[in-house]
N, C-alpha and C positions, 0 to 999 in steps of 0.2 A: 620332402626330406623331414625324418623323425627330430622333433627338438626333445632335449633333455630338461628333466625338471630340475628346479632347484634341489628337491630330496635326493635325486638320483646322485646330482653331483656331488653332495656332501657324503654320502655314501661312497661313493668311490674314491673321495679322498680320505675317507676313514680308515677303509681298507689298505692304501698304498701307506697312510701312517702308521698302521699297525705291523705292516711287515716292514716298513723301513726300522722302527723300534726293536723290532723282533730279530733283526739282521745285526743290529748294533748291538743287543745285548750277547748275542751268540759270538759275537767280536771279541766280547770281554770289555767292551767300552763300557758298559754299564753292569754294576753289581747285580746279579739276582739276590732274591730274597734270602737264600742259603747264603751265599757270599758274604751278604751283609751281617749275617747272623754270626759267621766266623770270625769275619772281620772285627765286628764288635762285639761279640760275646766273651766266652771263656778261652783268652788267651794270655801268654804271660811273656816276658821280656827277661831273658836270662845272658848270660857270657859266653860267647862263641868259646868253645874248650880251646884253641891255639891262641887265645889271646895271652900278651906277654904280661907277667906280674906288673910291670911298669902302668900300663895301659887299665889293668884291672884296679889298681889303687886309685888311679885318676879318676875312674868311673865312678868309685865309691865317694873319693871326696867331691865329685862333681854333683853325684846324687843327693848325698847326706847334708850338704852345705846351702842348699836352695832353701827359701823359707817353706815352712808347711812340711818338709819330709821329715819323717819319724823313722831314724834308722836305729832305734832301741834293741829292735830284734837280733841285731848283729852285734850289739855289745855285750860285755861278759855279763851271764845270767840271763841273756834274752833267750828267747827260744830258737832262734836262728844261729845262736854262737858255734856251735858244735855242726858239725866240724869245722875246725877253725883253717879255713883255707880261703885263700884270696878268692878263687873262683866261686864259691859257695857264698862269701860275704857279698862279692859284688852283684851275685845273680839277684839276691836279695834286695839290695839297694837300688839296682838296675829298676826291678819290678816294681819297688815302691814308686819311684819317679816315674815308670811306665803308667802305673795305675792312676796316680795324683795328675796326670795329663792325660785322663780319658780313653787312655790305650790307643791314642794316635800312633802311627807306625813312625812317624820322625821322632817319637818321643823314646825310641828304641834302638834309634841309629848309633849312638854313642860312639862316633868314628868309624864305623863299620865293625864295632866290638859287640853289637847285640844282635840276638836273633830272638823273632816271636815264634813261641813255641803252642801248640796246641795241647800238648799232655801237660797237665798239673806237675810242677816238678817239687812241690810239697813234699817233705820227708820228716818222717817222727815227729817231733811236737812242732816243727817250722813248718809252719801255711803259708803258702805262696797267697795272698788276697788276690 
């Protein structure tokens, strides 16, 4: 009966490990390099369009009252003051909060009223960072 060498055993285990990791990545349990780039790259947090005015105001207040948040762009004279709409101002404030929290997905939850997008929502002089 042939005996397996230690090298053969480690090679076999390595092959099994490779296929196990590959199948987990394919099942969506492990992010691929492309998914990590999208998740942590150029994404922005904005308000979902059907969000009520009351919730938009809550989002602005929550985002702009946390220490370190600079919501000057949505104040009169700021680059994002126009258009003067709650959804526009809330989107800017929510994105500031999201960016200050390293684009963590939960930093765009806002009780289900935030959505992460991959298209830059900047407009005119208003630049979403």
